[in-house]
C-alpha positions in Angstrom: 67.8 142.9 100.7 67.7 142.5 97.0 68.3 139.3 95.0 72.2 138.8 94.1 72.8 138.8 90.4 75.1 136.8 88.3 76.4 140.0 86.2 77.3 141.9 89.2 79.5 139.4 90.4 81.0 139.3 87.6 81.9 143.0 87.2 83.1 143.0 90.8 85.4 140.0 90.2 87.1 141.9 87.4 88.8 144.2 89.8 91.3 141.3 90.8 92.7 139.9 87.7 95.8 142.0 87.9 96.5 141.0 91.7 96.7 137.3 90.3 98.7 137.6 87.3 101.2 139.0 89.6 101.3 136.3 91.6 101.5 133.7 89.0 104.5 131.8 88.8 106.7 131.7 85.5 106.7 128.1 85.5 103.8 126.2 86.7 104.0 122.2 85.9 102.5 119.2 87.1 105.4 116.7 88.0 105.2 113.2 89.2 107.3 111.7 92.1 108.5 108.0 92.7 107.3 107.4 95.9 104.3 104.9 94.8 104.7 101.2 93.9 103.0 102.2 90.6 104.1 106.1 90.1 102.2 108.4 88.3 103.0 109.8 84.7 102.3 112.7 82.8 102.0 113.0 79.2 102.1 116.5 77.7 99.6 117.3 75.0 100.1 120.9 74.0 98.6 122.7 77.0 96.9 119.4 78.4 98.6 117.5 80.6 97.4 113.9 80.6 97.8 112.2 84.0 97.8 108.3 84.0 99.6 105.5 85.8 99.1 105.7 89.8 98.5 102.8 91.9 94.9 101.2 91.9 93.6 99.6 95.3 90.3 98.4 94.4 87.8 101.7 93.1 90.5 103.9 94.8 93.3 105.5 92.6 96.3 107.2 94.2 98.6 109.7 92.6 101.7 111.4 93.9 103.5 114.7 92.6 106.6 116.5 93.2 104.6 119.6 91.9 101.1 120.1 90.9 100.4 123.7 89.4 98.9 124.7 86.2 99.7 128.0 84.2 96.6 130.0 82.8 95.0 128.3 80.1 96.4 124.8 81.3 94.6 121.5 81.4 95.0 118.7 84.1 93.2 115.9 82.5 93.0 112.7 85.2 92.7 109.6 82.7 90.9 107.2 84.8 88.9 104.4 84.4 85.2 104.6 84.8 85.1 101.9 87.7 87.3 104.5 89.8 85.3 106.2 92.6 87.9 107.9 94.4 91.4 109.8 92.9 93.6 110.7 95.7 96.5 113.0 94.6 98.9 114.3 97.4 101.9 117.0 96.2 105.3 115.9 98.2 107.6 118.7 97.1 108.1 122.2 99.2 106.0 124.7 96.7 102.3 125.3 97.0 100.0 124.4 94.2 99.1 127.4 91.7 96.1 126.6 89.7 95.1 128.7 86.7 93.7 126.5 84.5 91.3 123.2 84.5 91.2 120.3 86.1 89.2 117.6 85.0 88.5 113.8 85.5 86.6 110.7 84.0 83.2 109.5 84.9 81.9 110.4 88.5 85.0 110.0 90.4 85.8 111.9 93.5 88.9 113.9 93.5 91.2 114.7 96.4 93.9 117.1 95.8 96.4 117.3 99.1 99.4 119.8 99.5 100.8 121.0 103.1 102.4 123.7 101.6 99.4 125.5 100.2 97.0 126.0 97.4 95.9 129.2 95.4 93.0 129.1 92.6 93.7 131.9 90.2 91.0 133.8 88.6 90.9 131.4 85.4 90.7 128.1 87.8 87.7 125.9 87.2 86.7 122.3 87.7 85.1 119.7 85.1 84.8 116.6 87.5 81.7 114.1 87.9 81.8 113.7 91.8 82.8 115.8 94.6 86.6 117.7 94.8 88.3 118.3 98.0 91.4 120.7 98.2 93.1 120.8 101.4 96.7 121.5 102.9 96.2 118.7 105.7 99.3 116.5 106.1 97.5 113.5 105.2 94.4 111.6 104.7 93.4 108.9 107.2 91.2 105.9 106.3 88.7 103.7 108.0 91.5 100.8 108.1 93.7 102.5 110.4 96.2 103.5 107.4 96.9 107.1 105.8 98.1 108.7 102.9 100.8 111.2 103.5 102.2 113.9 101.9 105.0 114.7 104.5 106.3 111.5 105.0 105.3 109.6 101.6 107.4 106.3 102.3 105.1 105.6 105.3 102.0 105.1 102.9 103.6 102.4 101.0 100.6 100.0 101.7 97.8 101.8 100.0 94.0 100.9 101.1 90.8 100.1 99.2 89.3 101.6 102.6 87.3 104.7 102.8 88.8 108.1 103.9 87.4 109.2 107.4 89.4 112.2 108.2 92.2 115.0 107.2 95.2 114.9 109.4 96.5 118.4 110.2 99.8 119.3 111.4 101.0 122.3 113.7 100.6 124.9 111.6 98.4 124.3 108.4 98.8 126.5 105.3 96.3 128.7 103.7 94.0 128.2 100.5 93.7 131.2 98.6 90.8 131.5 95.9 90.4 133.9 93.1 88.4 131.9 90.7 85.6 133.5 88.8 82.5 132.8 87.5 83.7 131.8 84.3 81.8 128.7 81.9 82.5 126.3 84.6 84.7 128.1 87.2 85.2 126.4 90.8 81.9 124.0 90.5 80.7 120.5 91.4 77.5 119.0 89.6 74.4 118.0 91.4 74.4 116.0 94.7 78.4 116.8 94.9 80.5 118.4 97.4 82.8 121.2 96.9 85.4 121.5 100.0 88.0 123.8 100.5 90.0 122.6 104.0 93.0 124.4 105.2 94.7 126.8 107.2 93.6 130.5 106.6 91.2 130.6 103.5 91.0 133.9 101.6 88.5 134.6 99.0 90.0 138.0 97.3 86.7 138.2 94.5 86.9 134.4 94.4 83.7 132.3 93.8 82.8 128.6 94.3 79.6 127.1 93.2 77.4 124.1 93.3 74.2 123.2 91.1 72.2 121.3 93.9 75.1 120.3 95.9 77.4 121.1 99.2 79.9 123.6 99.8 82.3 123.1 102.8 84.7 125.5 103.9 86.9 125.1 106.9 90.1 127.0 108.3 92.0 124.9 110.9 94.4 126.6 113.5 97.7 125.8 115.1 96.9 122.9 117.5 99.5 121.5 120.0 98.7 118.0 118.7 98.1 116.6 115.2 94.3 117.0 114.4 91.8 115.3 112.6 88.8 117.2 110.7 86.7 114.1 110.3 85.4 113.1 107.1 82.4 110.9 105.5 81.0 109.8 102.0 77.2 110.6 101.7 74.8 110.2 99.2 75.0 114.1 98.4 78.7 114.2 98.5 81.0 115.0 101.3 80.4 115.8 104.9 83.1 117.5 106.9 83.0 117.8 110.9 85.4 119.2 113.4 84.6 117.6 117.0 88.6 117.3 117.9 89.6 120.8 116.5 90.7 123.3 119.2 91.7 125.9 117.2 90.6 127.8 114.0 92.1 130.3 111.5 90.1 133.3 109.7 88.1 133.0 106.4 88.0 136.3 104.4 85.5 137.2 101.9 86.4 140.2 99.8 85.8 142.3 96.5 82.7 140.9 95.9 83.3 136.9 96.5 80.5 134.7 96.5 79.6 131.0 97.8 76.7 129.9 95.8 74.5 126.7 96.1 71.3 126.7 93.8 68.9 124.2 91.3 66.6 122.0 91.9 68.0 119.9 94.2 69.2 119.8 97.7 72.5 121.5 98.8 74.0 123.3 101.9 76.5 125.4 102.9 79.0 124.8 105.7 81.8 127.4 107.0 84.0 126.7 109.9 86.5 129.3 111.0 87.7 131.6 113.7 87.1 135.4 112.5 84.8 135.1 109.4 84.4 138.3 107.4 82.7 139.3 104.3 83.2 142.6 103.0 82.7 144.8 99.8 79.3 143.0 98.6 80.5 139.5 99.2 78.0 136.8 99.0 77.2 133.3 100.8 73.4 132.5 99.6 71.3 129.8 98.3 68.5 129.6 96.2 65.7 126.8 96.2 64.2 126.4 92.7 62.0 123.6 92.8 60.4 120.7 94.5 63.2 119.7 96.8 63.5 121.0 100.4 65.6 124.3 101.0 69.4 124.4 101.1 70.7 125.3 104.7 73.5 128.0 105.4 75.9 126.9 108.7 78.4 129.4 109.8 80.5 128.7 112.9 82.8 131.2 114.0 85.0 130.3 117.3 85.5 134.2 117.8 83.2 136.5 115.4 81.5 136.7 112.0 81.3 140.0 110.3 79.6 141.1 107.5 80.0 145.0 106.1 79.9 147.1 102.9 76.7 145.4 101.7 77.7 141.9 102.4 75.0 139.1 102.9 74.3 135.6 104.0 70.9 134.6 102.4 68.5 131.7 101.3 65.9 132.1 98.8 63.0 130.4 97.7 61.9 130.9 94.1 59.8 127.8 93.5 57.0 126.0 95.5 59.4 124.5 98.4 60.7 126.3 101.1 64.0 128.0 101.2 66.8 126.8 103.4 67.4 127.8 107.2 70.2 129.7 108.4 72.2 129.3 111.6 75.3 131.4 112.5 77.1 130.9 115.4 79.9 133.0 116.9 81.4 132.7 120.1 82.1 136.2 120.7 79.8 138.4 118.4 78.2 138.6 115.1 78.5 142.3 113.6 76.2 143.4 110.6 77.9 147.0 109.4 76.8 149.6 106.8 75.5 149.5 103.4 76.8 149.0 99.8 78.6 152.1 98.5 76.1 152.2 95.3 73.0 153.3 94.3 70.9 150.5 95.5 72.2 150.8 98.9 72.0 146.9 99.6 72.5 146.4 103.5 74.8 144.0 105.0 72.3 141.5 106.2 71.7 137.8 107.2 68.0 136.9 106.1 65.9 134.5 104.1 63.5 135.9 101.3 60.6 134.3 99.3 60.7 135.8 95.9 57.3 137.5 93.8 56.7 134.1 91.9 57.3 131.6 94.7 55.0 129.6 96.7 57.5 128.2 99.0 57.9 129.5 102.5 61.0 131.7 103.7 64.0 129.9 105.7 64.4 130.5 109.4 67.0 132.3 110.7 68.8 131.8 114.0 72.0 133.6 115.4 73.8 132.5 118.3 76.3 134.6 120.3 77.6 136.5 123.0 76.8 140.1 121.2 74.8 141.1 118.2 75.8 144.4 116.7 74.0 146.0 113.8 75.3 149.3 112.6 74.6 152.2 110.0 72.2 150.0 108.2 73.0 146.5 108.9 70.5 143.9 109.8 68.9 140.5 110.3 65.5 140.2 107.8 62.9 137.5 107.2 60.7 138.5 104.3 58.3 137.6 101.5 57.6 139.2 98.2 55.3 136.1 97.1 52.6 133.9 98.3 54.8 132.0 100.5 55.1 133.0 104.4 58.3 134.7 105.4 60.3 132.9 108.0 61.1 133.2 111.6 64.0 134.8 113.3 65.3 133.7 116.6 68.3 135.8 118.4 70.2 134.3 121.2 72.9 136.7 122.4 73.9 136.1 126.0 75.3 139.4 126.9 73.8 142.2 124.2 72.1 143.0 121.3 73.0 146.5 120.2 71.3 148.2 117.2 72.5 151.6 115.8 72.0 154.1 112.9 71.1 154.4 109.7 72.6 155.0 106.2 71.1 158.0 104.7 71.4 158.4 100.8 68.9 161.1 100.7 66.6 163.8 102.3 63.3 162.0 102.4 62.1 159.8 105.1 62.2 156.9 102.8 65.8 157.6 101.6 67.4 155.9 104.4 68.3 152.4 105.7 67.8 151.8 109.4 69.8 148.7 111.3 67.4 146.2 112.7 65.8 143.2 112.8 62.6 142.7 110.5 60.3 139.9 109.5 57.7 141.3 107.6 55.6 140.9 104.2 57.9 143.3 102.1 57.2 146.3 100.6 56.0 145.6 96.9 55.0 142.4 97.9 52.3 140.6 95.5 48.5 140.5 96.2 47.7 137.5 98.5 51.2 137.3 99.9 51.9 135.2 102.8 52.4 136.2 106.5 55.1 137.8 108.0 57.3 135.6 110.5 57.8 135.9 114.0 60.8 137.3 115.9 62.1 136.0 119.3 65.3 137.8 121.3 66.8 136.2 124.1 69.6 138.5 125.4 71.2 140.2 128.4 70.8 143.9 127.2 68.9 145.2 124.1 69.9 148.6 123.0 68.4 150.5 120.2 69.9 153.7 119.0 69.5 156.4 116.5 66.5 155.1 114.4 67.3 151.0 114.7 64.3 149.4 114.8 62.9 145.9 115.3 59.9 145.4 113.3 57.3 142.7 112.2 54.7 144.4 109.4 52.2 143.1 107.7 51.2 144.3 104.1 48.5 143.4 101.4 46.8 140.2 102.5 49.6 139.1 104.5 49.1 139.2 108.4 52.0 140.4 110.8 54.2 138.2 113.3 54.6 138.2 116.9 57.8 139.7 118.4 58.7 138.5 121.5 61.6 139.8 123.8 63.4 138.6 127.2 66.1 140.5 128.1 67.6 139.6 131.6 68.9 143.0 132.6 67.3 145.9 130.5 66.0 147.4 126.9 67.0 151.1 126.0 65.1 152.9 122.9 67.0 156.3 122.3 67.1 158.6 119.4 65.7 158.7 115.8 67.2 158.9 112.5 68.5 162.1 111.0 65.3 162.2 108.5 62.9 160.9 110.9 58.9 162.2 111.3 56.5 161.6 114.3 55.6 158.5 112.7 58.8 157.1 110.5 62.4 156.7 111.5 62.5 156.5 115.5 64.4 153.8 117.3 61.7 151.6 118.4 59.9 148.3 118.4 57.0 147.9 116.2 54.2 145.4 115.1 52.4 147.0 112.5 49.6 146.5 109.7 50.7 148.9 106.8 48.6 151.3 105.0 48.6 148.5 102.0 47.7 145.6 104.8 44.2 143.9 104.9 45.4 141.2 107.5 46.0 141.5 111.2 49.3 143.2 112.8 51.2 141.0 115.1 51.6 140.7 118.9 54.3 142.4 121.0 55.3 140.8 124.4 58.5 142.0 126.3 59.9 141.1 129.6 62.8 142.6 131.3 63.8 143.9 134.6 64.2 147.8 133.2 62.7 149.2 130.3 63.8 152.9 129.2 61.8 154.6 126.2 63.5 158.1 125.5 64.4 160.9 123.1 61.6 160.2 120.7 62.0 156.4 121.0 59.0 154.4 120.5 57.3 151.0 121.4 54.0 150.4 119.4 51.4 148.7 117.8 50.0 150.3 114.7 47.4 149.5 112.2 46.9 151.4 109.0 44.5 148.8 107.7 40.8 147.3 108.2 42.1 144.7 110.4 42.7 144.1 114.1 45.7 146.1 115.6 48.5 144.4 117.7 48.5 144.2 121.5 51.4 145.6 123.5 52.4 143.4 126.9 55.4 144.8 129.1 56.4 142.7 132.2 58.9 144.9 134.0 60.2 146.1 137.4 60.7 149.7 136.2 59.7 151.3 133.2 60.8 155.2 132.2 59.5 156.6 129.3 61.0 160.1 129.1 62.2 162.8 126.6 59.4 162.4 124.4 59.4 158.9 124.3 56.0 157.1 123.9 54.5 153.6 124.1 51.5 153.3 122.1 48.9 151.0 120.4 47.1 153.1 117.4 44.4 152.6 114.6 44.9 155.4 112.0 42.2 153.7 109.7 38.9 151.6 110.2 40.6 148.6 112.0 40.5 148.1 115.4 43.3 149.0 117.9 45.0 146.7 120.3 45.7 147.4 124.2 48.7 148.4 126.0 49.1 146.3 129.1 51.8 146.8 131.4 52.8 145.0 134.4 55.6 147.1 136.6 56.5 148.0 140.1 57.4 151.5 139.4 56.4 153.6 136.1 58.0 156.7 135.7 56.9 159.1 132.9 58.8 162.2 132.3 57.5 164.1 129.3 56.7 160.5 128.1 53.3 159.0 127.0 50.9 155.7 127.3 48.7 155.8 124.6 45.7 153.6 122.9 44.2 155.6 120.2 41.1 154.5 117.9 39.2 156.0 115.2 37.0 152.9 114.8 34.9 150.6 116.9 31.9 150.4 119.2 33.3 147.8 121.0 36.1 148.4 123.5 39.6 148.5 121.9 42.3 150.9 122.4 42.8 150.1 126.4 45.4 150.5 128.7 46.0 148.5 131.6 48.5 149.2 134.2 49.1 146.5 136.8 50.8 145.8 140.1 52.2 149.0 140.4 53.8 150.4 143.6 54.3 153.9 142.2 53.5 155.8 139.4 54.8 159.2 138.6 53.6 161.6 135.9 55.6 164.7 135.0 56.5 167.5 132.4 53.4 167.0 130.3 53.3 163.4 130.2 50.0 161.4 129.3 48.2 158.3 130.0 45.5 158.2 127.4 43.0 156.0 125.6 41.4 158.3 123.4 38.7 158.0 120.3 38.4 160.3 117.0 35.4 160.2 114.8 32.5 158.0 116.1 34.9 155.3 117.8 34.3 154.8 121.6 36.8 155.7 123.8 39.1 153.2 125.6 39.3 152.4 129.2 42.1 153.0 131.5 42.4 150.7 134.3 45.2 151.4 136.9 45.9 148.6 139.7 48.2 150.1 142.4 46.7 148.9 145.6 49.2 149.1 147.6 51.0 151.9 146.0 50.8 155.6 144.8 49.6 157.5 141.8 51.4 161.0 141.8 51.9 163.9 139.2 54.0 166.9 139.9 51.7 170.0 140.4 52.0 172.6 137.7 53.2 170.2 134.9 50.1 169.9 132.9 50.0 166.1 133.0 46.9 164.0 132.4 45.1 160.9 132.2 42.4 160.8 129.8 39.9 158.2 128.3 38.0 160.8 125.8 36.0 160.7 123.0 34.9 163.1 119.9 31.5 161.8 118.9 31.3 158.3 120.5 31.1 157.3 124.2 34.0 158.2 126.4 36.0 155.5 127.9 36.2 154.2 131.5 39.1 155.1 134.0 39.8 153.3 137.1 42.3 153.6 139.5 42.9 151.7 142.6 45.7 153.1 144.7 46.5 153.8 148.5 46.6 157.6 147.6 46.3 159.8 144.5 48.4 162.8 144.6 48.3 166.0 142.8 45.8 164.9 140.1 42.1 165.8 139.9 38.9 164.9 138.0 38.6 167.8 135.7 38.2 168.5 132.0 41.4 167.7 130.2 42.8 171.2 128.6 46.2 171.0 126.7 48.7 173.5 128.4 46.6 174.7 131.4 49.1 173.8 134.0 46.9 171.3 135.9 46.9 167.4 136.3 43.7 166.2 134.7 41.8 163.0 134.9 39.0 163.0 132.4 36.7 160.6 130.5 34.6 162.8 128.7 33.2 163.1 125.0 33.0 166.2 123.1 29.6 165.6 121.2 28.8 161.9 123.2 27.8 160.4 126.1 30.8 160.6 129.0 32.8 157.6 130.4 33.0 157.1 134.1 35.8 157.9 136.6 36.2 155.6 139.2 38.7 156.8 141.9 39.5 154.0 144.6 41.7 155.5 147.2 42.2 153.1 150.6 41.1 155.0 153.5 44.4 154.7 155.4 45.0 156.6 158.5 48.7 157.1 159.0 48.2 157.2 163.2 46.1 154.0 163.2 47.5 151.6 165.5 50.2 153.6 166.8 50.7 154.4 170.5 51.1 158.1 171.5 54.5 158.2 173.7 55.1 160.7 176.2 56.8 163.9 175.4 59.7 163.0 177.8 60.6 159.5 178.1 63.6 159.7 180.3 63.7 161.9 183.5 67.0 163.3 182.5 67.9 164.5 186.1 68.0 161.1 187.5 71.0 160.2 185.0 73.0 162.9 186.1 74.6 162.8 189.8 73.1 165.4 192.2 76.6 166.2 194.1 79.0 168.3 192.4 82.7 168.8 193.1 84.0 170.7 196.1 85.3 173.8 195.8 88.1 175.2 197.5 91.0 173.4 198.6 90.4 170.5 196.1 88.7 172.5 193.4 90.1 172.3 190.0 89.7 175.0 187.6 86.7 177.4 187.3 83.7 176.0 185.3 85.5 172.3 185.1 83.0 169.4 185.4 84.8 166.0 186.5 83.4 162.7 185.7 85.2 160.0 187.7 83.2 157.1 186.4 79.3 155.9 186.2 79.4 154.5 189.7 75.8 153.5 189.9 74.5 155.1 186.8 72.9 153.2 184.4 74.0 153.5 180.9 72.0 154.8 178.0 70.6 152.0 176.1 71.7 154.2 172.6 75.2 154.1 173.7 77.7 151.4 172.5 79.5 149.0 175.3 82.7 150.3 176.2 85.3 147.8 177.5 87.0 150.5 179.3 83.8 151.6 181.7 84.5 150.7 185.6 81.6 148.8 187.0 81.9 148.4 190.6 81.7 144.7 192.1 78.3 143.8 194.0 78.4 143.9 197.7 76.2 141.8 200.0 75.4 143.7 203.5 76.7 141.5 206.5 78.7 139.0 204.2 82.6 139.4 205.1 84.5 140.2 201.7 88.2 138.7 201.0 90.6 141.2 200.2 91.3 141.1 196.4 95.2 140.9 196.1 95.0 142.8 192.6 93.3 146.0 194.4 95.9 146.3 197.8 97.2 149.5 198.3 101.0 149.2 197.9 101.7 151.5 200.6 99.6 150.2 203.6 98.6 146.7 202.5 94.7 147.2 202.3 92.7 146.8 199.7 91.6 149.9 197.8 87.6 148.8 197.5 87.1 147.3 200.7 87.5 148.9 204.5 89.1 146.9 207.3 85.8 146.9 209.4 84.0 145.0 206.2 86.6 142.7 206.2 85.9 141.5 209.6 82.7 142.7 210.7 79.3 142.7 209.4 78.5 145.8 207.5 75.9 148.5 208.9 72.8 149.6 207.2 74.0 151.3 203.6 73.0 154.9 203.5 73.7 157.4 201.3 76.3 160.2 201.9 74.9 163.7 203.1 78.0 165.3 202.8 81.9 165.2 203.7 84.2 166.9 206.0 88.2 167.0 206.0 90.1 165.1 209.0 93.0 166.9 210.9 95.3 165.1 208.2 94.0 166.4 205.2 91.6 163.4 204.4 88.0 163.8 203.1 85.4 161.6 205.0 81.7 161.0 203.4 79.2 161.4 206.3 75.7 160.2 206.6 74.3 163.4 208.2 75.6 166.7 207.4 77.8 167.9 210.4 77.9 171.1 212.2 81.3 172.3 211.8 83.2 175.4 210.4 84.8 173.3 207.7 83.1 173.7 204.0 80.7 171.2 203.2 79.2 170.9 199.8 75.8 169.8 200.0 73.5 171.9 197.4 72.2 170.6 194.2 73.3 173.9 192.1 77.5 173.8 191.7 76.9 177.5 191.3 76.2 178.1 195.2 79.1 175.9 196.3 81.5 178.2 198.8 85.2 178.3 198.0 
């Protein structure tokens, strides 16, 4: 992000002159009406319209006009007395005000211009007033005593007031305000501690500029509402203040063709913008610049739907002196979108950020984004940086649904010839010696996605230290891919805390918490130290971590500074051509350690590595894998490894606690040998130790040996077969007529159609069941006549059957000797026909 220049603004705005000239009316005049007790008067003196008269009430002066427009080069001079504090001007005719000249007042009076039909400021429009200026398309001004100054019903405001204004009353369909005014000798600007306010329906700035030297700028776009709506208004020591508590709907605000909203100077000021969809394009700029002693100037952007910056547009605060830059707050109910870079040589990104200039000792401002979805694409981003002695500001992202950062803008073939989308809190490249520290980044969201070279980074340079990155994603984090010009160390999608090559300070810390993390396709999470200070530590708390397809999580020292640690608490870790590394080339004390905690399953495959390695004389880091209730496994033959080795220093220590270690062996690590190695050796120094604690769990302990045949199946099958011969059915047919007394299987579901016999108590008479009477004989189908009148004899199992002369089948307790065929065998195949 580079500081905007007035010269570049002037050059961009020259392109819109023709558009304004076409829309300028042939006749543009200031014409009073006759609606006041003392009417306004206009005295034409060449190109100057001297406005006098009007109705005065205390320090308030009221003017009313049929038309209020100025041609190019024209001047409207309000010739008020020095005692007047507020000039209220309304337009009661049916045409909009088109102003391409100068509006001037006497003294320090505030000027209010009210035209419900619309207002257009041309390229040459300018202000020269001593107080605040408010232009609005509201229907009326409301006052504290309950009166109003109405432009649509002027006769109702015959009783004018000495009271102060408290609100702008809008109708059902507010008309737009268009600003094409350029940054000329005066332009649309107000003096120190005053306010420039444009409040209407839709606001459009096609190349238009508004400025305030140490004052405030208020821009509001009120939408169609079913009932009259008031925008609250108050007069303060620093000008006008607007608020919108009762406005339900808003309209769009558009800044294009290099439009600018600027507050600068040595006094306090601010910018507030309120609309529906707020859009900046074509290097449009909204910024404040704190140059001296007073506190920074804040920027607040409220969008009821979305806020979009594209083609190198910026919202920024700058610190140029010894006081802090202002804070930035962007709120958008649906989305905040940062898209692309400027199509010119400097490739300025579309960005929201705060910056400390090279000569400044003041700190940068804080940047807060509150939205549902944050989208940065093709180089767009958010930044808090310092080039000077002041500390960079902090960044807070609260995106309820998601943060999606994707892609880069490429403008050359080198790795530096690209602008990555992302979020950056840094000591900037090119910062002075003794520069301040980088700020922190905090992200709270549902899903976080970094794709195609997009990055989140906090970098330390020169004497400044890096900041802390804290990310809480309620659902997931995905880091995937790299930029077209990427190298193994630059241009990968990722989350980084670092101390760069020019840094003498420490790197920041990185804390991530989410249920699921995927690092893939050369994506990276890293804490890199290229300087002499302390490297950062990575802490990850997740349920499931997947590092695959060249993904990497690492804490590395590339110079003589110490590396940080990698500490991961995860239920499941899956490495599929992925790496967890902590490497160092400095230090005899323990650094570059890897701790994996709370693991239930750790799987390595396809040349995956868990490595804490030391170069030169450094001591190797330690690897501690705590999976006391889980498993550590590597796919055999895929060249995976767990290594804590060293070159000339002592090797690190490896300790693994798990129920079982599968597919890995303690043996020297050799690259591409097809084995899965655990190694804590040193090439020229003392080896470290390897401790493998596998819980001695016998899988059969505590179990009971069951018999091979749990149930005698023969008991569940009736031993009697159907008789063949006269009553036999077709051959090899097996007929089941009911369970009878057989027990049902415990694995079968209950069947409502199953037939269960009634219980019978021997010796107890049984009454016939009328539902079971034989319709022909009147006898019960369940009870015999004897059982219904006499005690039953002992119940015996039938041993055979005979056929009577009438053809009836009778079961017998003993096998009778008869020439009748009797089926008594156990084998159905032995039955006689």
